[in-house]
C-alpha positions as CSV (number, residue, x, y, z in Angstrom):
1,M,47.4,2.0,-23.8
2,P,45.3,-0.2,-21.1
3,V,42.2,-1.5,-22.0
4,A,39.4,-0.9,-19.4
5,T,37.9,-4.4,-18.4
6,G,35.9,-3.3,-15.4
7,A,38.5,-5.1,-13.1
8,P,41.3,-3.2,-10.8
9,P,44.6,-3.3,-12.1
10,A,46.4,-6.1,-9.9
11,G,47.5,-5.1,-6.5
12,I,44.7,-2.4,-5.8
13,A,42.5,-3.5,-3.1
14,V,38.9,-3.1,-3.8
15,P,36.2,-2.4,-0.7
16,T,33.7,-5.1,-0.2
17,N,31.4,-3.3,1.9
18,R,29.1,-0.7,0.8
19,A,26.6,1.5,2.3
20,I,23.2,1.3,1.0
21,V,21.3,4.3,2.6
22,V,17.2,3.6,2.3
23,L,15.0,6.5,2.8
24,T,13.1,5.3,5.5
25,W,9.8,7.3,6.8
26,H,9.3,7.2,10.9
27,H,5.8,7.7,12.3
28,D,5.5,9.6,15.4
29,A,2.1,9.7,17.2
30,E,2.0,13.0,18.3
31,E,3.3,16.0,16.9
32,S,2.4,19.3,17.4
33,W,2.7,22.9,16.1
34,Y,3.5,26.5,17.1
35,G,3.4,30.4,16.2
36,P,0.6,32.4,17.9
37,G,2.2,33.9,21.2
38,F,5.8,33.5,19.8
39,Y,5.6,35.6,16.7
40,G,8.0,38.3,16.8
41,N,10.5,36.1,19.3
42,R,14.2,35.1,18.4
43,T,14.6,31.2,17.5
44,A,17.2,29.2,19.5
45,C,18.5,28.9,15.9
46,G,18.7,33.1,15.4
47,Y,15.5,33.4,13.3
48,T,12.7,35.8,14.3
49,L,9.7,33.3,14.9
50,T,7.0,34.7,11.7
51,T,3.9,33.7,10.3
52,T,6.1,32.8,7.0
53,L,9.0,30.9,8.9
54,R,9.3,27.2,7.5
55,G,10.5,25.3,10.0
56,V,10.7,22.7,12.7
57,A,11.8,22.7,16.6
58,N,13.7,19.9,17.8
59,R,15.6,19.5,21.1
60,T,18.7,17.6,19.8
61,L,19.4,18.2,15.9
62,P,22.2,21.0,14.8
63,C,20.1,24.1,13.5
64,G,20.1,24.1,9.8
65,T,19.7,20.1,10.0
66,L,17.2,19.4,7.0
67,V,14.1,17.1,7.6
68,T,11.2,16.0,5.7
69,F,7.7,15.6,6.8
70,R,4.6,14.1,5.3
71,N,0.7,14.6,6.8
72,P,0.0,10.8,7.1
73,Y,-3.8,11.9,5.8
74,N,-3.5,13.7,2.7
75,G,0.3,12.8,1.6
76,A,1.9,16.5,1.6
77,T,5.1,16.7,2.0
78,I,7.7,19.5,3.1
79,T,11.3,19.8,3.7
80,V,12.1,22.3,6.1
81,P,15.4,22.8,8.6
82,V,15.4,23.0,12.3
83,V,14.8,26.4,13.4
84,D,14.2,26.0,17.2
85,R,14.7,24.0,20.1
86,G,11.8,22.1,21.4
87,P,9.3,21.0,21.9
88,Y,9.0,20.6,25.8
89,V,6.5,18.1,26.1
90,A,7.3,14.4,27.0
91,G,6.7,12.2,24.2
92,R,7.0,14.9,21.3
93,Q,10.2,15.0,19.3
94,W,9.1,17.9,16.7
95,D,7.1,20.8,16.5
96,L,6.4,22.6,13.4
97,T,6.2,25.9,12.7
98,G,2.9,27.7,11.7
99,A,4.0,27.9,8.2
100,T,5.2,24.5,8.2
101,C,1.8,23.0,9.7
102,L,-0.3,25.4,6.9
103,A,1.9,24.0,4.1
104,I,0.9,20.2,4.9
105,D,-2.1,21.3,6.5
106,H,-1.3,19.8,10.0
107,C,-1.8,22.3,12.7
108,W,-3.2,20.0,14.9
109,T,-1.4,17.9,17.7
110,G,-1.1,13.8,15.9
111,P,0.4,11.4,13.5
112,L,3.1,12.6,11.6
113,D,6.1,11.1,9.1
114,W,9.3,12.1,9.1
115,R,12.7,11.4,7.6
116,F,15.8,12.7,6.6
117,P,15.8,13.7,2.8
């Protein structure tokens, strides 16, 4: 019976390139939120926008993509899916739903940190 030595058997190629994934926070200077005036409407991803829908709008990421947000002022974090398209304001990448902004106390336009979980 072979004994495990920590080395691969002769003739087996060992990959030398290994990926190291680092979960890096990104900082955006001007992010916003939306909700009032849109409640009851369908999102681009098929949800009904309500006061309790936690999610985010992004112009390009696939629906359902999870993103973690952090309020740089209080450290509160939340992980939510992409549920809609937008924002349609130059320089903004994210638009939080009303429930998401309430969860991290960021219901204003300003800086926000984000990363993929």
